[in-house]
Each structure stands twice: as C-alpha cells, then as structure tokens.
C-alpha positions in Angstrom: 37.7 -7.4 -0.9 38.1 -7.5 -4.4 35.7 -9.2 -6.5 37.2 -12.4 -7.2 37.0 -12.4 -3.3 33.4 -12.1 -3.0 32.6 -14.7 -5.6 34.6 -17.2 -3.3 33.0 -15.5 0.0 29.7 -16.0 -1.4 30.2 -19.9 -2.7 31.5 -20.0 0.6 27.8 -19.1 2.4 26.0 -20.8 -0.4 27.7 -24.5 0.2 27.7 -23.9 4.2 24.1 -21.7 5.1 21.5 -23.7 6.1 18.7 -24.4 3.5 16.2 -23.7 5.1 16.9 -21.1 7.1 17.9 -18.7 4.0 14.6 -20.2 2.4 12.9 -19.2 5.2 14.0 -15.8 5.4 13.7 -15.3 1.0 10.4 -16.1 1.7 9.8 -14.0 4.3 7.9 -17.1 6.7 10.1 -15.7 9.1 8.2 -12.4 9.4 4.6 -12.8 8.8 3.8 -9.2 8.6 3.2 -9.3 5.1 1.2 -12.6 4.8 -1.4 -11.0 7.1 -1.1 -7.7 5.2 -2.5 -9.9 2.4 -4.8 -11.7 4.6 -6.8 -9.2 6.4 -8.3 -8.0 2.9 -8.9 -11.4 1.5 -10.7 -11.8 4.9 -12.8 -8.8 4.3 -13.9 -9.9 1.1 -14.8 -13.6 1.7 -16.4 -12.5 4.8 -18.3 -9.8 2.9 -19.3 -12.4 0.0 -20.4 -15.0 2.1 -22.6 -12.5 4.5 -20.9 -14.3 7.4 -18.6 -17.3 7.7 -17.4 -18.6 4.0 -17.4 -22.1 3.3 -14.0 -23.6 4.8 -12.5 -25.2 2.1 -12.8 -22.0 -0.2 -11.2 -20.4 3.4 -8.8 -22.4 3.1 -7.6 -22.2 -0.3 -7.3 -18.2 -0.1 -5.8 -18.6 3.5 -2.8 -21.3 2.0 -3.1 -19.1 -1.2 -1.5 -15.7 0.4 0.9 -17.6 2.1 2.2 -19.5 -1.0 1.9 -16.2 -3.0 2.9 -13.3 -0.8 6.2 -15.8 -0.3 6.2 -15.8 -3.9 6.3 -12.1 -4.6 9.1 -12.0 -1.4 11.1 -14.1 -3.6 10.5 -12.8 -7.5 11.6 -9.6 -5.4 14.7 -10.0 -3.8 15.4 -11.9 -7.4 14.4 -7.8 -9.2 16.8 -6.3 -6.3 19.7 -8.4 -6.1 21.8 -5.5 -7.5 20.0 -3.2 -5.2 19.3 -4.2 -2.2 23.4 -4.7 -0.7 23.3 -0.7 -1.2 20.4 -0.5 1.6 21.0 -0.7 5.3 17.5 -2.3 5.4 17.8 -5.4 2.7 22.0 -5.9 2.5 21.6 -9.0 4.4 19.1 -10.4 2.1 19.7 -14.3 1.4 20.3 -13.2 -2.7 22.2 -10.1 -2.3 24.6 -12.0 0.0 25.0 -14.5 -2.2 23.5 -17.7 0.0 20.7 -18.1 -2.8 22.0 -18.6 -6.3 19.4 -16.3 -8.9 18.5 -19.8 -10.5 17.4 -21.0 -7.0 15.1 -18.2 -6.4 13.3 -18.3 -9.8 12.9 -21.9 -9.7 11.2 -21.5 -5.8 9.0 -19.0 -7.3 7.7 -21.0 -9.8 7.0 -24.0 -7.3 4.9 -21.5 -4.8 3.0 -20.2 -7.8 2.1 -23.9 -9.1 1.3 -24.8 -5.6 -1.3 -21.9 -5.3 -2.7 -22.5 -9.0 -3.3 -26.1 -7.7 -5.0 -24.8 -4.8 -7.4 -22.6 -7.1 -7.9 -25.2 -9.6 -10.8 -26.5 -6.9 -12.6 -23.3 -7.3 -14.6 -22.3 -10.3 -13.6 -21.4 -13.6 -13.9 -17.5 -13.0 -11.6 -17.5 -10.1 -9.0 -19.8 -12.0 -9.3 -17.1 -14.6 -8.8 -14.5 -12.1 -6.2 -15.7 -10.5 -3.7 -15.3 -13.6 -3.6 -11.7 -13.0 -2.8 -12.5 -9.4 0.2 -13.8 -10.4 0.9 -11.1 -13.3 0.8 -8.6 -10.4 2.6 -10.6 -8.2 5.8 -10.7 -10.9 5.3 -7.0 -12.4 4.9 -5.4 -8.7 9.1 -5.6 -8.1 10.3 -4.3 -11.6 7.7 -1.3 -11.0 10.3 1.0 -8.9 12.9 1.6 -11.8 10.2 2.9 -14.5 7.4 4.9 -11.9 7.5 6.8 -8.6 4.2 4.4 -8.1 5.3 1.4 -7.1 3.2 1.2 -3.3 -0.4 1.6 -6.0 1.0 -1.9 -7.8 1.5 -3.3 -4.8 -1.5 -2.1 -3.9 -2.9 -3.7 -6.5 -1.5 -7.5 -6.0 -2.4 -7.1 -2.6 -6.0 -6.0 -3.1 -7.1 -8.9 -5.8 -7.7 -11.4 -3.4 -10.6 -9.3 -2.7 -12.4 -9.5 -6.0 -11.5 -13.1 -6.0 -12.8 -13.6 -2.9 -16.1 -12.5 -4.6 -16.2 -14.9 -8.0 -15.1 -17.5 -5.2 -18.5 -17.4 -3.3 -21.1 -15.6 -5.8 -19.3 -16.0 -8.9 -19.3 -12.2 -9.9 -17.7 -9.1 -8.3 -20.3 -6.7 -7.4 -19.9 -2.8 -6.8 -18.9 -3.6 -3.0 -16.4 -5.9 -4.2 -15.0 -3.1 -6.5 -15.0 -0.3 -3.8 -13.4 -2.9 -1.6 -10.9 -4.0 -3.5 -10.1 0.0 -4.2 -9.8 0.9 -0.5 -7.0 -2.3 -0.4 -5.2 -0.7 -2.9 -5.2 3.1 -1.5 -4.4 1.2 2.3 -1.4 -0.2 0.6 -0.3 2.1 -1.0 -0.9 4.3 3.1 1.6 1.4 4.9 3.8 1.1 2.2 5.1 4.5 1.5 5.4 5.1 5.7 7.9 1.9 4.3 9.3 3.9 1.7 10.0 6.6 3.9 12.5 4.0 5.9 14.4 3.9 2.9 14.3 7.2 1.1 17.5 7.9 2.0 19.4 4.9 0.2 17.1 5.0 -2.6 17.8 8.5 -3.4 21.2 7.6 -3.4 20.7 4.4 -5.4 18.1 5.9 -7.9 14.9 3.4 -6.9 11.6 5.1 -6.9 9.3 5.5 -4.3 5.8 7.2 -3.2 8.2 8.5 -0.7 11.4 9.9 -2.9 8.1 11.8 -5.2 6.3 13.2 -2.8 9.9 14.4 -0.7 8.8 16.6 2.5 5.0 16.8 1.4 4.7 12.7 2.4 2.7 13.2 5.2 0.1 15.4 3.7 -0.4 13.1 0.9 -1.3 10.0 3.2 -3.6 12.2 4.7 -5.3 12.9 1.9 -5.3 9.4 1.1 -6.1 7.4 4.2 -9.3 10.0 3.7 -10.1 8.1 0.6 -9.4 5.0 1.9 -12.2 5.7 5.0 -14.4 7.1 2.8 -15.0 3.9 0.6 -15.2 1.8 3.9 -17.9 4.2 4.7 -19.1 3.4 1.2 -18.8 -0.6 2.0 -20.4 -0.3 4.9 -23.6 1.7 3.3 -24.1 -1.0 0.4 -23.4 -4.2 2.5 -26.0 -3.0 5.1 -22.9 -3.0 7.7 -24.1 -2.7 11.3 -23.2 0.1 14.3 -20.0 -2.3 15.0 -18.4 -1.9 11.7 -18.1 1.5 12.5 -16.6 1.5 15.6 -14.4 -0.7 14.3 -13.1 2.0 11.7 -13.0 4.5 13.7 -10.7 2.9 15.9 -8.8 2.3 12.0 -9.3 5.9 12.2 -7.7 6.8 15.8 -4.5 4.2 14.9 -4.4 6.8 11.7 -4.0 10.0 13.6 -1.5 8.3 15.8 0.5 7.2 13.1 0.5 10.9 12.2 1.5 12.1 15.2 4.6 9.3 15.3 6.3 10.0 11.9 5.9 13.9 12.6 9.8 13.9 12.9 10.0 11.3 9.6 12.7 8.9 11.9 13.4 5.8 10.5 11.7 3.5 13.5 9.0 5.5 14.0 7.8 4.8 10.6 8.8 1.7 11.0 6.1 1.1 14.0 3.6 2.8 11.8 3.8 0.4 9.0 4.0 -2.6 10.9 0.5 -1.2 13.4 -1.5 -1.8 10.1 -1.6 -4.9 10.7 -3.6 -3.9 13.8 -5.5 -1.7 11.8 -6.3 -4.8 9.0 -8.1 -6.5 12.1 -9.6 -4.1 13.5 -11.6 -3.2 10.5 -12.1 -7.1 10.2 -13.6 -7.3 13.7 -16.0 -4.2 12.7 -17.0 -6.6 9.5 -17.9 -9.7 11.6 -19.7 -8.5 14.0 -21.2 -6.0 11.6 -22.4 -8.8 9.5 -24.1 -10.1 12.4 
C-alpha cells in the first residue's frame, strides 16, 4: 500500500470507527491494569498518612485522579510513540498508529483529562495543589525519555509514585521520612515490573532504536531485576519499622517476596508471554502489600 492509499485508509478508519471505542482504547480504560498499578501505591500512602482509613473525599479525589492521570499518560505516550508503535507487534493496533485518532485529537483529550484532574486537586490543600504540577510534568515527560535514556522505567516509577508524597501532603500537609521511603520503594517497584514489560518488546525496541532497561541489561536483566527487588523489599521493611506496622504487614510482604521469586522462575527462558504474565501479576503483589498495611495498622 503506497503513502496515498495509507492516508485514504486512515481517513476512512477515522471517520467510521466508533468514537467511544477508540477513545477507550487510547486511554486504556479497557485495560485497567495500569490504573491498579498507580492505585496501589497511592492507597499505601493514603492509609499510612491517615494511620488508618483516610477521609472519604480525599480518597475519592485520589482514586478519580489516578484514573484520569493514568488515562492522560496513556494518551501522551501514544502521541509521543505515534511513529514507533506501528513497528512494534504489541502496539501496532493502537488508535493513533492506525489513524483512528488524529494527533491533535489526542492532545486535546490529554489536556481535558489533566484539567479535570487538576480541578479535583483544587479541593485539597495548597501544598498538594503545588505538588500536582510535578505530577503533570512527570506524566508528560516520561514518554519522551525512552529516546534519550535507557532508564525510562525509572521515570515511569517517579510518575506513578508521585501520588505517594501527594497523599501525605493531602492528609498531613507534609511528607515525613516514611513517605519518602515509600515513594522510593514505589519508584523501584515500577522499575521492576516495567522491566518485565520491556522484556516483551526488547526485540522490536532493538530494531527501532528505542531504549529501555531490558535493552541496557541484555542477558543480565533478571540479575539486575533481582537486585532492585531486594532494594524494594528492604525499603518496605524500613517503612514498616518507621510506621510501627504489625505482624500482618510482614506476612503480606512475605507473600510478595514469594511472588517475586516465582516471577524469576516464570521468566527464566525470557518468553514474551511469561514476561507479560509477570508484569500483570504485580497487580496482585500490590494488593497483598496493601492488605498487609491495612491489617498492620489495626
């Protein structure tokens, strides 16, 4: 198909594809795993900051904000990767890559989602409002980092994890040491699970010149992942000690460690499907840690 035929085909798709369906796919609202991976650390932070169940409105703002900002992040990611996604097996059917959504539409949608999220944050204290600008900046910056650094997974961790210090400022007005430890743990957690995700796309990324930790680490990727997992769990032990969490917290943490060990066994052959399963199962790991925090605070 030549260039003119491609343009005609894309225009036809743009005019005939159901608008709700293509926007759902663009924002990944049809795949809520990303919302959960943002949401678990946010909930860890809210419960620790409140020393139990947080204020209902604060909880609602953060849950809705997580949904909106994760959706906005997906939109800006697809905009940034619009000339790359078509060459990657996993992403070639994304709406901007196929022409179902025009780039200017994506930017308008991203702006709208960020604006709605900001309106929610305006109901909280001024410190949290100020910190929300950092959250927006990180969400917009992350998709472009894979072109200049082999560590885009760390930037993703910072973007996802920034909800943790925001949770503490929303509840207490400040971020204590335990909050920053939890933020660091969240950043490393995202670095780990997104490295499993990057292993899925490594062959395509090498061909296209896209950078990632999986590309950087090569055949030593599972060794590096293990090191960061040890750091992650070490930081969470520190969180438990500073927050005086009970035995249930460490039971939940132990279950998460068992899952981490299983992920190494699962991905030992670097099979794409297995790596993707390991990534997806971090949702369960996040839930186990949250349950441990909730019961540990009791």
